[in-house]
Structure formats: structure tokens, C-alpha cells
C-alpha positions in Angstrom: -174.3 77.4 -3.6 -173.6 80.1 -1.0 -174.9 83.5 0.0 -172.8 86.5 0.2 -173.0 87.9 4.2 -175.1 90.8 3.1 -177.6 88.6 1.3 -177.4 90.5 -2.1 -175.4 87.8 -4.1 -175.8 84.1 -4.5 -172.9 82.0 -5.8 -173.6 78.8 -7.9 -171.1 76.6 -9.6 -171.1 73.2 -11.7 -168.4 71.0 -12.8 -168.7 72.2 -16.5 -169.5 75.8 -16.3 -168.0 79.0 -14.8 -169.1 80.1 -11.4 -172.0 82.4 -11.5 -173.2 85.3 -9.2 -177.0 85.9 -9.1 -179.4 88.4 -7.6 -181.4 86.2 -5.3 -184.2 88.8 -5.2 -184.7 89.0 -8.9 -183.3 85.3 -9.7 -181.3 87.1 -12.6 -177.4 86.4 -13.1 -175.3 89.3 -12.5 -171.7 88.1 -13.4 -170.1 85.0 -14.7 -166.5 84.5 -13.3 -165.2 82.9 -16.7 -161.5 83.5 -16.0 -161.2 79.8 -14.7 -163.4 77.1 -15.6 -162.4 74.1 -13.0 -164.2 72.3 -10.5 -165.1 74.6 -7.4 -164.2 72.7 -4.2 -164.4 75.7 -1.7 -166.1 79.1 -1.7 -165.9 82.0 0.9 -167.5 85.6 0.7 -165.6 88.3 2.8 -167.4 89.6 5.6 -168.1 92.9 3.7 -169.2 90.8 0.8 -167.2 92.5 -1.8 -164.7 89.8 -2.2 -165.0 86.0 -3.1 -162.5 83.4 -2.8 -162.9 80.3 -4.7 -160.7 77.0 -4.3 -160.4 74.9 -7.2 -159.7 71.1 -7.9 -156.5 72.0 -9.5 -155.2 73.2 -6.2 -155.4 77.2 -7.0 -157.4 79.7 -5.0 -158.5 82.8 -6.9 -159.8 86.0 -5.3 -162.7 88.0 -7.1 -164.2 91.4 -6.9 -167.7 90.7 -6.6 -168.7 94.1 -8.0 -167.0 93.5 -11.3 -166.2 89.9 -11.7 -162.4 90.8 -12.1 -159.9 88.2 -10.7 -157.8 90.0 -8.4 -155.2 87.4 -7.2 -154.3 83.9 -7.9 -152.6 81.7 -5.4 -150.9 78.4 -6.4 -149.1 77.0 -3.0 -151.3 73.9 -2.9 -150.4 70.9 -4.7 -153.7 69.1 -4.4 -157.4 70.4 -4.4 -158.3 73.1 -2.1 -161.1 72.0 0.5 -161.7 75.1 2.8 -161.6 78.7 2.4 -162.2 81.4 5.4 -161.8 84.9 5.9 -161.1 86.5 9.2 -163.7 88.5 10.8 -162.2 91.8 9.6 -161.6 90.4 6.1 -157.8 91.1 6.0 -156.8 87.2 6.4 -157.6 84.6 4.0 -157.0 81.1 4.9 -157.2 78.0 2.8 -156.6 74.1 3.3 -156.3 71.3 0.8 -155.8 67.6 0.2 -152.1 68.2 0.3 -152.3 68.7 3.9 -151.1 72.6 3.6 -152.8 75.3 5.4 -151.9 78.8 4.0 -152.5 82.2 5.7 -152.4 85.3 3.4 -152.8 88.9 4.7 -154.9 90.7 1.7 -153.7 94.1 2.6 -150.3 93.1 1.6 -151.7 91.5 -1.7 -154.1 94.1 -2.8 
């Protein structure tokens, strides 16, 4: 479970359902991120709260648009579960680390 930096979204997840974004002020669901159902191991909102990075047990990282629930990118470099995700302060860089010992750095302006 995680709040977006601006406090307008709350992320929840479970082992057998898609990740869900909620409005914490009304306690109502806003979006279901259904393109991928797998155990979420790591989550990070971008500093501007527009993007959500999720790291999964299967080693993938997916980047989601918080406004409409579209999956913008999928990264498959990790060979084991993703354990950590972090955005740079300006939101342009996304880093991931996993149980495979890998650390990957992605410049998002080159991808999006």
C-alpha cells in the first residue's frame, strides 16, 4: 500500500488480484491495473504523481499512467523478482533492483 506524493491516490495490491488505485478521500476505487496480474514486490510513484512503477515477482517492471491506467512501458531486464524501485527527484530516471543482483537505470525521456 502506498500514497502518491500529492496524496490524491492510494495504491493497493494483493497476490490474487490486479493493483488498484483509490481516491483516499472518498475510499472509492478509481482504476484497476489489470494488464498484468502477478505478485507486486515493489512500487514507486513519480514525484509529480503522474506515473506509477510496479516491480513484479516475475522480474518485470511496468510503468503505468495514473490518469488512465494505461501501461506505458514494460522492462524485462531482471531475471528474478524486483525488490526496489525509485524515481529521481525530477522524475526523469527510474531505477530498479532485484534478487538477481541487477540494478537498472532508465532515462524515461528516452522511452516515453
